C-alpha positions in Angstrom: 0.0 0.0 0.0 1.3 3.4 -0.9 1.2 6.4 1.4 -2.4 7.5 2.2 -3.5 10.9 0.9 -5.6 13.6 2.5 -8.7 14.9 0.7 -6.8 17.9 -0.5 -3.9 15.8 -1.8 -6.2 13.4 -3.6 -8.1 16.3 -5.2 -4.9 17.8 -6.4 -3.7 14.6 -8.0 -7.1 14.0 -9.7 -7.4 17.7 -10.7 -10.8 18.1 -9.0 -11.9 20.1 -6.0 -11.8 18.8 -2.5 -15.5 19.2 -2.5 -15.8 16.8 -5.4 -13.7 14.2 -3.5 -15.9 14.6 -0.5 -19.1 14.1 -2.6 -17.6 11.0 -4.2 -16.7 9.7 -0.8 -20.2 10.3 0.6 -21.7 8.7 -2.4 -19.5 5.6 -2.0 -17.9 6.1 -5.5 -14.4 5.9 -4.2 -12.8 3.9 -1.3 -11.8 5.8 1.8 -10.4 5.1 5.2 -12.3 7.0 7.8 -9.9 8.3 10.5 -12.5 10.2 12.6 -15.7 12.2 11.9 -15.3 13.8 8.5 -11.6 13.0 8.2 -10.6 10.5 5.5 -7.5 9.1 3.9 -7.2 7.7 0.4 -5.0 5.1 -1.3 -4.5 6.7 -4.8 -4.2 3.4 -6.6 -7.4 2.1 -5.1 -9.3 5.3 -5.9 -7.9 5.4 -9.5 -9.0 1.8 -10.0 -12.5 2.5 -8.7 -12.9 5.5 -11.0 -11.6 3.6 -14.0 -14.0 0.7 -13.3 -16.9 3.1 -13.0 -15.9 4.9 -16.2 -15.9 1.6 -18.0 -19.4 0.9 -16.8 -20.9 4.2 -18.0 -22.6 4.4 -21.4 -20.6 6.3 -24.0 -22.4 9.5 -24.6 -23.0 11.0 -28.1 -22.6 7.7 -30.0 -25.6 6.9 -32.2 -27.6 9.8 -30.9 -27.7 11.7 -34.2 -31.0 12.1 -35.9 
């Protein structure tokens, strides 16, 4: 396991806001280790794998939608 990241560090690596990371955590979209109330740590590899898996499950937009 690599070093665990804070919400802010993960957001920086993913190029999203810390608020987005918190929303993804609350929605259960990314794995997180809860340290205490509203304090989480993240394994970057596990988060990246979860996001890639979800991305593969999403329908591709715009294909075949032309009239």
